C-alpha positions as CSV (number, residue, x, y, z in Angstrom):
1,M,-0.2,0.0,0.0
2,P,1.4,3.2,-1.2
3,K,2.7,5.8,1.5
4,Q,0.4,9.1,1.6
5,S,2.2,11.9,2.2
6,Y,1.4,15.0,4.1
7,Q,-0.7,17.5,2.4
8,P,-0.7,21.2,3.5
9,A,-4.2,23.0,3.8
10,G,-2.2,25.8,2.1
11,R,-4.1,28.5,3.1
12,L,-3.1,32.3,2.2
13,I,-4.4,35.0,4.5
14,P,-4.0,38.5,4.1
15,V,-4.0,41.3,6.5
16,F,-4.7,44.5,5.4
17,A,-4.5,48.1,7.2
18,A,-7.0,50.3,5.8
19,H,-5.1,53.4,7.3
20,E,-1.7,54.5,9.2
21,D,-1.2,53.0,13.5
22,L,-3.1,50.0,13.6
23,S,-2.1,46.7,15.0
24,S,-1.8,44.9,12.3
25,A,1.8,43.1,13.3
26,A,0.6,42.0,16.6
27,L,-2.3,40.2,15.0
28,V,-0.4,38.3,12.7
29,H,2.1,37.5,15.2
30,A,-1.1,36.2,17.3
31,L,-2.6,34.5,14.6
32,A,0.7,32.5,14.0
33,R,1.3,31.7,17.8
34,A,-2.4,30.4,17.7
35,A,-2.2,28.3,14.6
36,A,1.5,27.1,15.9
37,A,0.1,26.3,19.1
38,R,-2.2,23.7,17.4
39,G,0.3,21.8,15.8
40,E,-0.6,23.4,11.9
41,T,2.5,24.8,10.0
42,V,2.5,28.7,9.9
43,L,4.5,30.9,7.8
44,M,4.2,34.9,8.9
45,L,5.3,37.4,6.2
46,D,6.5,40.4,7.0
47,C,5.6,43.3,4.2
48,M,5.7,46.2,6.5
49,D,9.4,47.2,6.8
50,G,10.1,44.8,9.5
51,A,7.8,45.8,11.7
52,L,6.3,42.6,12.0
53,M,9.9,40.8,13.0
54,K,9.9,43.4,15.4
55,A,6.8,42.4,16.9
56,A,7.6,38.9,17.1
57,G,10.8,39.7,18.3
58,I,13.1,38.1,15.7
59,V,16.0,39.8,14.5
60,T,16.4,39.3,10.6
61,G,19.4,38.8,8.5
62,K,18.8,37.5,5.0
63,T,15.4,39.1,3.5
64,L,13.1,38.1,1.1
65,G,14.9,41.1,-1.3
66,D,17.8,39.2,-0.9
67,V,16.6,35.8,-1.9
68,L,14.9,37.6,-5.0
69,Y,17.8,40.4,-5.9
70,R,20.9,39.6,-4.6
71,S,21.0,35.5,-5.1
72,A,20.7,34.6,-1.2
73,N,19.4,31.1,-0.3
74,I,15.5,31.2,0.6
75,R,16.6,29.1,3.2
76,D,18.5,32.0,5.2
77,A,15.7,34.1,4.8
78,K,13.2,31.9,6.8
79,Y,13.3,31.8,10.3
80,V,11.8,29.2,12.6
81,S,10.8,30.3,16.1
82,H,11.9,27.0,18.0
83,N,9.8,28.0,21.2
84,E,6.5,28.7,19.2
85,H,7.2,26.3,16.0
86,Y,6.2,28.9,13.4
87,T,8.5,30.1,10.6
88,A,8.8,33.9,9.5
89,A,9.8,35.8,6.8
90,C,10.7,39.6,5.9
91,A,10.4,40.9,2.6
92,G,12.9,43.8,2.7
93,D,13.1,45.6,0.0
94,A,11.3,43.8,-2.3
95,D,7.6,45.0,-2.9
96,L,4.1,43.1,-2.5
97,N,4.1,42.9,-6.5
98,A,7.5,41.4,-6.5
99,L,6.6,38.6,-4.1
100,L,3.1,37.7,-5.4
101,G,4.8,34.6,-7.3
102,S,6.3,33.3,-4.6
103,L,3.9,34.3,-1.8
104,A,1.4,31.4,-3.9
105,A,4.0,29.0,-4.6
106,L,4.5,29.2,-0.5
107,S,1.2,29.2,0.5
108,L,1.3,25.7,-0.8
109,K,3.8,24.1,1.6
110,Y,2.1,25.5,5.1
111,N,-1.4,25.5,6.5
112,W,-1.4,28.9,7.2
113,V,0.7,31.9,5.2
114,F,-0.3,35.1,6.8
115,V,0.7,38.2,5.5
116,A,1.1,41.6,7.3
117,A,0.6,43.9,4.2
118,E,1.7,47.1,4.2
119,Q,-1.0,50.1,5.0
120,G,-2.7,51.2,2.3
121,C,-4.4,50.2,-1.1
122,T,-2.1,49.7,-4.4
123,P,-2.6,47.3,-7.3
124,A,-0.6,44.6,-5.5
125,H,-3.5,44.3,-2.4
126,V,-5.9,44.2,-5.0
127,R,-3.7,41.2,-6.9
128,L,-3.0,39.7,-3.5
129,A,-6.8,40.0,-2.4
130,G,-7.6,38.3,-4.9
131,A,-5.4,35.3,-4.7
132,S,-5.9,34.9,-1.3
133,D,-8.2,32.3,0.3
134,T,-9.8,34.8,2.7
135,A,-8.8,37.9,4.5
136,L,-9.0,40.5,7.6
137,M,-9.1,44.0,6.9
138,T,-8.2,46.2,10.1
139,C,-9.2,50.2,10.8
140,A,-9.8,52.5,14.0
141,S,-13.3,53.4,15.3
142,K,-12.4,57.0,15.5
143,G,-14.2,59.5,13.4
144,D,-14.7,58.6,9.9
145,K,-11.7,56.0,10.1
146,F,-14.6,53.2,8.7
147,M,-14.8,55.0,5.4
148,R,-11.2,54.3,4.6
149,A,-12.0,50.8,4.9
150,Y,-15.1,51.1,2.6
151,W,-12.8,52.6,-0.2
152,M,-10.5,50.1,0.1
153,L,-13.0,47.1,0.0
154,D,-14.5,49.4,-3.1
155,A,-11.4,49.2,-4.9
156,I,-10.9,45.7,-4.2
157,R,-14.2,44.9,-5.1
158,A,-14.0,46.2,-8.7
159,R,-11.3,43.8,-9.4
160,S,-12.3,40.8,-7.3
161,S,-16.1,41.1,-6.5
162,K,-16.3,38.1,-4.4
163,F,-13.5,39.9,-1.8
164,D,-15.2,39.6,1.4
165,P,-12.6,40.3,4.4
166,L,-13.0,39.7,8.0
167,M,-13.0,43.2,9.7
168,I,-11.3,43.8,12.6
169,I,-12.0,47.6,14.8
170,E,-10.1,48.8,17.0
171,G,-10.6,51.4,19.7
172,P,-13.3,51.3,22.6
173,E,-15.9,48.9,22.5
174,A,-19.1,50.9,22.1
175,E,-17.6,53.1,19.8
176,S,-16.2,50.2,17.5
177,F,-19.8,48.6,17.1
178,E,-20.9,51.8,16.0
179,S,-18.6,52.3,13.3
180,Y,-18.7,48.7,11.9
181,D,-22.4,49.0,12.2
182,L,-21.9,52.3,9.9
183,L,-19.5,50.4,7.3
184,R,-22.0,47.9,7.4
185,H,-24.8,49.8,6.0
186,T,-22.9,51.8,3.5
187,A,-20.8,49.0,2.2
188,G,-24.8,46.9,2.0
189,E,-26.1,50.3,0.4
190,F,-23.5,50.8,-1.9
191,L,-21.4,47.9,-2.4
192,G,-23.6,44.8,-2.1
193,A,-22.8,41.9,0.7
194,P,-21.2,44.1,3.9
195,P,-17.9,42.8,5.3
196,A,-18.9,40.4,8.2
197,L,-17.3,41.5,12.1
198,G,-14.7,39.4,12.6
199,G,-13.4,41.0,16.4
200,I,-13.0,44.6,18.2
201,L,-9.3,45.5,19.5
202,E,-9.4,47.6,22.5
203,S,-5.5,47.0,22.5
204,K,-2.7,45.8,21.1
205,D,-2.8,42.7,23.8
206,D,-6.3,41.8,23.0
207,A,-4.7,40.4,19.8
208,F,-3.5,37.3,21.8
209,T,-7.2,36.9,23.3
210,L,-8.8,37.5,20.0
211,A,-6.6,35.0,18.0
212,P,-7.4,31.8,18.9
213,I,-11.1,32.4,18.0
214,L,-10.4,34.2,14.8
215,L,-8.6,31.3,14.1
216,E,-11.6,29.4,14.1
217,S,-13.4,32.0,11.9
218,L,-11.1,31.9,9.2
219,R,-11.0,28.3,9.1
220,H,-14.4,28.1,8.6
221,E,-14.7,31.2,6.4
222,T,-11.7,29.2,3.8
223,L,-13.6,26.1,4.1
224,R,-17.2,27.7,3.5
225,L,-15.3,29.0,0.0
226,K,-13.9,26.1,-1.0
227,K,-17.1,24.5,-0.8
228,A,-18.6,27.3,-2.7
229,V,-16.2,26.9,-5.6
230,G,-16.1,23.3,-6.0
């Protein structure tokens, strides 16, 4: 009887930040730890100019920029957290657009690939969203910050109509629910289906409390979408 080889789940999950000063790095780090604690293989990728690696306490030497542009070995750009059992890599001077092909290939080798994307929305963000299994999007509860998330959702859905991220709202609980409600109604009126609420972060430390619950939501969502496509 032939020996069956292990097949990773291969989920590609970008975490988008609708604007500056959000907790994307802490959230990706928390998700990586939560998944690795369950015995799953995890790669987290820092496209935030080193902010994610700093949050994880990882000192980098080689980056994926060194691999793409300076003939470094990919093994030297991957850092294994032996205590928490996940792998991390930093984009360095390789921009997101240059990494998209590599991300697609890498995602097939792990159960989870979490990408901490730089804030804002570029054509590379749109392409990454289209290639992802599902995604998270963060925005703050203050003022009209939710509109940044709306504009980003609008821009991505113009190219990838099925893009449906889970929203993470950062700020006081009552204010965050109010901001999400405004986003939900605005998106529902002008963009079709509104994005679901993935959770609320009142502080960066809350990311580690939310991560296990959010991980299961992402697992359920990727399974649902794969069944819908199949």
